[in-house]
C-alpha positions in Angstrom: 0.0 0.0 0.0 1.5 3.3 -1.2 0.9 6.8 0.1 2.0 9.8 -1.9 2.2 13.3 -0.4 2.3 16.4 -2.6 4.1 19.1 -0.8 7.2 19.3 1.4 6.2 22.1 3.8 5.2 21.6 7.4 1.9 19.8 6.6 3.4 17.4 4.1 6.5 16.6 6.2 4.5 16.1 9.3 2.2 13.7 7.5 5.1 11.8 6.1 6.9 11.4 9.4 3.7 9.9 11.0 3.0 7.6 8.1 6.6 6.4 7.7 6.9 5.6 11.4 3.8 3.5 11.1 5.6 1.5 8.3 3.5 3.0 5.5 5.3 3.1 2.1 5.5 6.9 1.8 6.8 9.2 -1.0 6.9 13.0 -1.1 6.6 14.8 -4.4 7.5 18.4 -4.2 8.6 21.5 -6.2 11.4 23.2 -4.4 9.6 26.4 -3.6 7.6 26.5 -0.4 5.8 29.5 1.1 7.7 28.8 4.3 10.9 29.9 2.5 9.5 33.4 2.1 9.2 34.0 5.9 12.1 35.9 7.3 11.5 35.2 10.9 9.3 32.7 12.8 9.3 33.1 16.6 5.9 31.8 17.6 6.4 28.1 17.0 6.9 25.8 20.0 10.4 24.6 20.6 12.2 27.3 18.6 13.3 30.6 20.1 13.7 32.0 16.7 14.2 30.7 13.2 13.7 31.8 9.6 11.4 30.0 7.2 14.2 28.6 5.0 15.9 27.0 8.0 12.7 25.4 9.3 11.9 24.1 5.8 15.4 22.5 5.5 15.0 21.0 9.0 11.8 19.3 7.8 13.5 17.9 4.7 16.3 16.6 6.8 13.8 14.8 9.1 12.3 13.1 6.1 15.7 12.1 4.8 16.6 10.7 8.2 13.7 8.3 8.0 14.7 7.5 4.4 11.4 8.9 3.0 11.9 9.4 -0.8 11.8 13.1 -1.6 11.2 13.5 -5.4 11.6 17.0 -6.8 9.2 16.8 -9.7 6.3 19.0 -10.7 2.8 17.4 -10.4 0.7 18.4 -13.4 -2.2 15.9 -13.3 -4.0 13.5 -11.0 -6.6 10.9 -12.0 -8.6 8.4 -9.9 -9.2 4.9 -11.2 -8.7 1.7 -9.1 -5.5 3.5 -8.1 -4.7 7.2 -7.9 -2.5 8.1 -10.9 -0.2 11.0 -10.3 1.5 12.5 -13.4 4.5 14.7 -13.0 6.7 16.5 -15.6 8.8 13.3 -15.7 6.9 10.3 -14.5 3.6 8.6 -13.6 3.1 7.2 -10.1 0.4 4.9 -8.7 -0.9 5.5 -5.1 -3.4 3.9 -2.9 -3.8 7.1 -0.9 -2.9 10.7 -1.5 -2.4 13.7 0.8 -2.5 17.1 -0.8 -0.3 19.5 1.2 0.5 22.1 -1.5 -0.2 25.2 0.5 -2.7 27.9 -0.4 -3.6 28.5 -4.0 -2.4 31.7 -5.5 -3.0 31.0 -9.2 -6.2 33.1 -9.6 -5.1 36.0 -11.7 -6.5 39.5 -11.0 -8.3 39.8 -14.3 -11.6 41.6 -14.6 -14.6 39.3 -14.8 -12.5 36.2 -14.1 -14.7 34.9 -11.4 -17.9 35.7 -13.4 -16.9 33.2 -16.1 -15.7 30.3 -13.9 -17.7 27.3 -15.2 -19.0 29.5 -18.1 -16.0 29.2 -20.3 -13.2 29.2 -17.8 -11.9 25.7 -16.8 -9.1 24.4 -14.7 -8.9 20.9 -16.3 -8.3 20.0 -19.9 -8.9 16.3 -19.3 -12.2 17.0 -17.5 -13.7 19.7 -19.8 -11.8 19.6 -23.1 -14.4 17.3 -24.7 -17.0 20.1 -24.4 -14.8 22.4 -26.5 -14.1 20.3 -29.5 -13.1 22.4 -32.6 -13.6 25.6 -30.6 -11.3 28.6 -30.4 -9.5 28.1 -27.1 -7.0 29.9 -24.8 -4.5 28.3 -22.4 -3.5 30.8 -19.7 0.1 30.0 -18.6 3.7 29.9 -19.6 5.3 26.8 -18.1 5.3 23.0 -18.2 1.8 22.8 -16.7 0.4 25.0 -19.5 2.2 22.8 -22.0 0.6 19.7 -20.6 -2.9 21.2 -20.8 -2.3 22.5 -24.3 -1.0 19.2 -25.6 -4.1 17.5 -24.4 -6.4 20.1 -26.0 -4.4 19.8 -29.3 -6.2 16.5 -29.9 -9.6 18.3 -29.7 -9.0 21.5 -31.7 -6.3 23.2 -33.8 -7.4 26.6 -32.6 -5.3 27.1 -29.5 -3.6 30.3 -28.3 -1.3 30.5 -25.3 -1.8 33.7 -23.2 1.2 34.2 -20.9 -0.3 37.4 -19.3 2.9 39.3 -19.6 5.4 36.5 -18.8 8.0 34.9 -21.0 7.5 31.4 -22.3 9.5 28.9 -20.1 9.2 25.7 -22.2 10.1 25.2 -25.8 7.1 22.9 -26.5 4.7 25.9 -26.1 6.2 27.6 -29.1 4.3 25.3 -31.5 1.1 27.3 -30.6 0.1 30.9 -31.2 1.6 33.0 -28.4 0.2 36.2 -26.9 2.4 37.7 -24.2 0.4 40.9 -23.7 -1.1 41.5 -20.3 -4.8 40.5 -20.0 -7.2 43.3 -18.9 -10.5 41.4 -18.9 -12.6 38.5 -20.1 -15.8 39.5 -21.8 -19.1 37.9 -22.9 -22.7 37.5 -22.1 -23.7 34.2 -20.6 -20.3 32.7 -21.5 -16.9 34.1 -22.3 -16.4 35.1 -25.9 -13.5 37.6 -25.9 -10.2 38.2 -24.2 -9.1 41.8 -24.0 -5.4 42.6 -23.5 -3.6 45.9 -23.2 -2.8 45.6 -26.9 -5.7 43.9 -28.7 -8.9 41.8 -28.4 -9.2 38.1 -29.2 -12.2 35.9 -29.9 -12.3 33.0 -27.5 -14.8 30.3 -26.6 -13.0 28.7 -23.7 -10.1 29.4 -21.3 -8.0 26.7 -19.6 -6.1 28.1 -16.6 -2.6 26.6 -16.1 -0.7 29.4 -14.4 2.6 28.5 -12.8 2.5 25.1 -11.1 -0.7 23.2 -10.5 -1.7 23.8 -6.9 -4.5 22.9 -4.5 -7.2 24.7 -6.4 -6.2 23.1 -9.7 -6.0 19.6 -8.2 -9.4 20.1 -6.6 -11.0 21.1 -9.9 -9.4 18.2 -11.7 -10.5 15.7 -9.1 -13.9 17.1 -8.3 -13.0 17.8 -4.7 -15.4 20.0 -2.7 -14.0 23.5 -2.2 -15.1 26.6 -0.3 -13.4 30.0 -0.7 -10.8 28.4 -2.9 -9.9 26.0 -0.1 -10.3 22.2 -0.1 -13.2 21.1 2.2 -12.2 18.3 4.6 -13.7 16.6 7.6 -12.2 16.4 11.1 -9.8 13.7 9.8 -8.7 15.7 6.8 -10.7 13.5 4.4 -11.9 15.1 1.2 -15.1 14.0 -0.5 -13.2 11.4 -2.5 -12.1 8.2 -0.8 -8.4 7.9 -0.2 -7.6 11.6 -0.8 -6.8 13.9 2.0 -5.8 17.5 2.3 -4.0 19.5 5.0 -2.2 22.7 5.8 -2.8 26.1 4.1 -4.9 24.5 1.3 -7.7 23.9 3.9 -9.7 26.5 5.8 -8.3 28.0 9.0 -5.2 29.7 10.3 -2.3 30.0 7.8 0.2 29.0 10.5 3.0 26.4 10.8 1.4 25.0 14.0 -1.9 24.4 12.2 -0.2 22.7 9.2 1.8 20.4 11.4 -1.3 19.3 13.4 -3.3 18.7 10.2 -0.5 16.7 8.7 -0.4 14.5 11.7 -4.2 14.1 11.7 -4.3 13.2 8.0 -1.5 10.7 8.3 -3.1 9.0 11.3 -6.3 8.5 9.4 -4.5 7.4 6.2 -2.8 4.7 8.3 -6.2 3.3 9.4 -7.5 3.6 5.8 -4.6 1.8 4.2 -4.5 -1.0 6.9 -8.2 -1.6 6.4 -7.8 -1.7 2.7 -4.9 -4.1 2.9 -7.0 -6.4 5.2 -9.9 -6.3 2.8 -7.7 -7.3 -0.1 -6.1 -10.2 1.9 -9.6 -11.5 2.8 -10.6 -11.6 -0.9 -7.6 -13.8 -1.8 
């Protein structure tokens, strides 16, 4: 039984430590850029007189390495649920029996006028989920990195009318250059019941659908892809950090509550404790069927 954890901040590391010590096969997938690294000073966390975020982050990674927990620095770009949970990164596919999302808070909602008005009305976060509904339509992918390239490659099978909008940023991956590129800053999305136009600071573009793939996929993107319940752009969980999909948990800043290290560490421990029960029960059930 394999547990994968996405995120190597306080929530993810805390969950990994608890799971590994219970002899659960545990792997951490992470992109080496945590919110914790941006905090200059932390002096309200038990056991530390004073520390900066980068030091605390490195201590967490060291604790995971001490328990020989694999730390794989790859960018997760897709998650699907079948008999197993399939996690796709920029390099590999992984199979998991349980998943803990500990990616921190979502910051990938751009400050573009009318953005929220068209969510579900032409704006989507998942090419695999919604691409079918946009066959042969004029589409935009909002992003400039490997995540945007992944979404655009999927959509390419459904339409040849794809434009990449970088919203003022430079293209980071060569494979995006096969598509039409607009690097101008987006001012607004326009339309009546559904989006039909993108207005930049230089021009206007007809558009029947926008797929958001800014930066790296985070908690909000994963929740949209998987159909997880959300509230105020946070993943909804119960007291055990369970989401509405069996085997998938969330903890830390991607759930409602204080954006504090102490809260993240606690929720990571709670999530792992329940995952341990879940995987052990699943293992017993499989053994009984043999």
